N, C-alpha and C positions, 0 to 999 in steps of 0.2 A: 503494499499500499504507500509506504514511504516513498519507495522508488519510482511509481507510478506518479505520485504526486510531485516529485522532483522533476521529472521528465516534463510533466505538464506545464510546470512553472517555467522551466527552461524554454519550451516552444512559445509561450506567451511572452516571455521576454524578448526572444529572437523576433517575434512578431512586431512587438513595441520598438524594438532597436531599428527595423527596417522602415517602420512607419515614421520614426524620428529622424532617420536619414533622408527620407524622401521629403519630409517637410523642411528640414534644414536647407536641402539642395534648393528647393521652390523659393525659400526665403532669401538666401544667400547668393544664389546664380540666376534663377530663372527669372524672378521679379525685376531684379536690378537690371538685367541685361536685355529684358523685353520693354525696358522704359521707352515710350514714343519720343520720337525726335520733336523738340519744341517748336522747329521750323514747320514739319510738314504734318506732325500729328501721328505719323506712322512709325513703325517700327522697320529698321533697314538692317540688311545683312551684308556679309562679305562672302560671294561664293568662292569654292576652289573645287579642285578635281583631284584630290588627294589619294583617295581609297584605290587600291589595285582592282577592284571589282568593277570600277567604272560608276561607282554610285555617287550623286551629287553630294557636297559636304559644304558647310556654312559656318562662320564663326562670326563673333561679336553683334548679336548673339548667334548661338547655334539654333535654328528655328525648326530644327527637323528632329528635336527629342522630346517634343510636347506629347506625351502618352495619352492614348485614348482607351487603354485597357486596364487602367487603376482608377481607383475612386478620385485619387489626388489629381491625377492627370485629367480627368474630365473636368474637375473643378477648375483647373488651371485654363483648359481649352475654352472654358464659358467666358473668360475675361478677354480674349483674343477676338475682338469684335470688328466686323466691317463697318466702313463709315456710313451715315444716313445715305438711304438710296442705292446701297450695294449689298451684296451677300456673297457668302462662300459657296462654291460648288466644288465638292471633292469627288474626284473619280479614282475608284479603289479596284485595282485589278482582281478578278476572282481567283482565289487560290493560286496566285501567280507562281510562286516557287514550286508548287505541286504540278503545276502543267509544264514547266519547263524541266522539272525532273523526268516527266513521261517523255518530253523531246529528247532529253540527253540520254535516255534509256531506249529510246525509239520504240516505245510502247504506247499505240494507239488507245488500249483501255485506260492506261493511267491518265492519259489526257482527259479521257471523257469522264474518268472518276474525278478529276479535278474540277471540272466544269459543272457537274451535277451537284454533289454535296459531299465532299470526301470525307468529312467528320462523322457525318451520320452513316455513310456506307461502311466506313471502318466500325463504327458501333455496332453494326448488324454481325459483324464477325465475332463479336464478344459474347455470344449465346446468351442473349437477352430474351427473357420470358415473352412470348409471343411476337417475337420480332425474326421473320425469316432472313436467312444470309443472303445479301444481294448477289444476283448472278449477272453477268455483263451480257449474257444473251438476251436478258430482258429488255423491254424498250425503256427509252426514258421516263415515260410516263409511269410505269409500273415501279422503275427504281425510285422514283421521287416520292411515291405514294408509302413507300417503306420509309424512306426519310422523314417524311412528315410524322409517322408514327414514332420515330425514335426522338425526334424534336419534342413531341408532346409528352412522351411517357419516360424518357430517360435523357432528359437535357443536361442533368449534372454529368452522367458518363460521358456523354458526347462532347461537352464542354471541358471538363477537367481531367479526362482520361484519354479519350480518342483523339481530341484536337492536338494537344501536345505531342503524343506520339507520332501522328501524322506528320506535323510540321518538323520535328526534330528528326524525321527519316530523311528528310531531303538535305540535311546539313550534317549528315554522317554523325548525329548525336549517339554516343554509347549508351547502353543500358542503365550503367551506373549513374551517369549524369541525369538521364531521363528520371530517373528515380529520385535523385537528390533535389531535382529542380521541382518535383511535383509530390513531395512526400504526402502531402495531406491526402491525396486521392490514390497516388500509386504507392503501394505499401512496402514494397521491397524490391530489391535488385532483381530478385526471381521473377516478381510479377512484369517487370519492365522487360526483362529477356522475353517473357511469354507474349506480351505485346508486340514486340518486334519480329517475333517469329510469325504472329498472326499477320502482320503487314507483310511479310514475305510472301505469304499464300495470295496477296492482292497482286504482285508483281515480282516475279522472279527476275526479270529484265532489269528492275530498279538495283536490285541486289548485285546482279552481275556487272552492271556500270559502275557501282561503286568500288569493286574489286578491280575492274579493268583500269579505272582512272587513276587509283592509286598506284598500280603498277606502273603505268605509263610515266606518271610523276617522279616515281622512284627511279627510273631508269634514265629520264631526259632532264630531270630537275628543274622542269618549269611546266607551265601550262599555258596555252593560248586559246582564248575564245573566238567565236564566230566573227566578233566585232574587232579584233586585232588588239585586245587586252593580253597582257602578259603578267603573270606572277610566278616568282621562283620559289621553289621548295627544296630544302635541304635536309629535313628530318621526317619524311615520311615513314620510313621504318627504321627501327636499331635491332642490331644483332645481339642477342643475349644467350648466353650458355646456361643451362641448368643440368643437374645430375640425372633427371629423369628423362628430358627431352633432347638434350645436347643444344647444338648451336641451333636457334632459329631466329626468324623475323618477328619482331613485334611493333604495333603501330607507335609511331613517333609523335612528337608535338605537332606536327604539320598534317597529320592523318586526317583529322577532321576538316581542315582548312582545303585541302586538296578536293575532297568530295563537295563541299560547298561553293568552291570557287566557280566551276562551270556552271552551276544553276545560278548563283547569285548574280555572277558576271554577265551572263546572257540575258537575265531578267532586266538588270539595268541597262545593259544595251539596248534593249527594245524600248525602255522607257525614254532613254536620251535620244533614240530616233524619232519617237513620237513626238517629243517635245519640238525637235528641230523641225519636224513636218508642221507642226502647228505654228512656229514661227514662219515657215516659208508662206504658209496661207493666211497669215496676218491675224491668227487667232490669239496668240500670245498678248498681243496689245489691244485687240478688240475686247477680249474679256478677261484681261489683266491677269495672267499667269503670276502666282505668288510664292509657290512652294511645291516641293517634292519630297513627300515623307514616306519613306520604305518604299511600298509599291503601291503609291497613290500620287496623284498629281491634283493640286489646287488653284483655282481659279477664283477671282473676285469681281464678277461682272455687275453691271447695273441691274437691278431688280427685274427692270422691264425686259433684259435681256437674257435671263436666267435660262428659259425653256430654248431658246436658241443656241446658247452656249452649250447646253446639255447635248443637243442635236448634233451640231457641228463637231464638237470636241471628241464626243462618243464615235463618231464616223472615223476619226483618225486612230483612237485608240484601239477599236476592235478589229481593224484592217489586219490581214494576215501579215507576220513578219517575214520578209523575203530574205533575211540572214538566217532564219531557224527553220530549216527545210530538211526532212527526211520522210522515209517511208511511213512513219507514223502521223506525220502533219499533212501529208499529201504535197503536191507540187506548189501550192500557193503558200505554204509556210504556216508557222504556228498561229493560231488564233485563239485569242483569250477574251472573255467577256468583262465587262466593268459593272461595278455597282455605284450608283451615285446617290450623294447626299448633299442637302442644301440646308443653309442656315444663316443668321445674322452673325452667329458665332461659331467657333469650331468645336463647341461643346455637343455632346450627344444628345442633350435636352434643352430646350430654351423656354422657361416658362414665364418670363415677363413678357406681358403682351405688348408693352411700349417698345420692345426690341424686334418685333416681327415674328410672327410664329411660322417662318416659311418651312422650319424643320418638320412640322405636323404632317407636311406632304412628303419631305425628302427624308428626314434623319430617320424617323420612326418607321415609316413604310419602306423606304429603300427602292430605288428605281434601279432595275437590272436589264441591262443591254447586253445581249448575247452575241449578236452578230451573225446569227443562224439564218 
């Protein structure tokens, strides 16, 4: 009893420490850095292109780290507000890294998996009562019907177990790290290993890709993506000797980075090409492109131009990517849908009627553009 009490106390303290760190970061870093310019009344940043994956980066302030997945992050995003007469329109690529993993593995079903509902589909593989395991021989309609039941009856498992397992799968996340990052819902390393084995049943090709890409990087010491981005790796595997197994290769410090690079860099390559296409069409200026966070792009059009912004920018984002072409994508290239959210603030909800309840149509309902 005493041991259990101590463990509970430790977990509570760890939670409080994390909450304190998040709050301290917001007070000492985010709020001062996001202070609007007295001249323009807006926040301005400096863009740079340092990350080897090709992702945009910014500083003074870093406007790409305002989380929307934590309660504190959502609170902060609500104070990032468009000027009167304007609104934010955020385009979020649907399960983007999952789709790119399907491209890298040349697996048509895995790309389809990404564009339907990957977290619900994987949850159906976890032997949930009343939920049949999804078969990709089914129609989209039948698969989505199962996904609807999963979201209705097993929302916690979908969000807290299936989702982190699926997202970690694209980035080479090991079972131990998957467990440590999700201890509240994934209760042991063994459970994490079983989750990853179930994921392997979804796509053997994805797992083969992981093995192949590490071997290639180990041999040539670098990888180059389809957009010309290069990253060097010098510690993919390390040789260790044990009495029972003799000399053997074990994953090195670059092992996960090798798996993540072609997925992340090709995704960010497409984002960059799409932003460039928007620039050539005059959309960045017309609808005020303001930010790109992870796998989303954000515009700030006049309210009267909101629907036109959604229509015209979506046409660019959902077009096939001519750089990401193989048998799984077809000759046109990888196509990924987008989800669109709108609002006067970047927050997930806007309860102040004086600030304009645009998100009642966008943020809460969600606008999905598939491109099919």
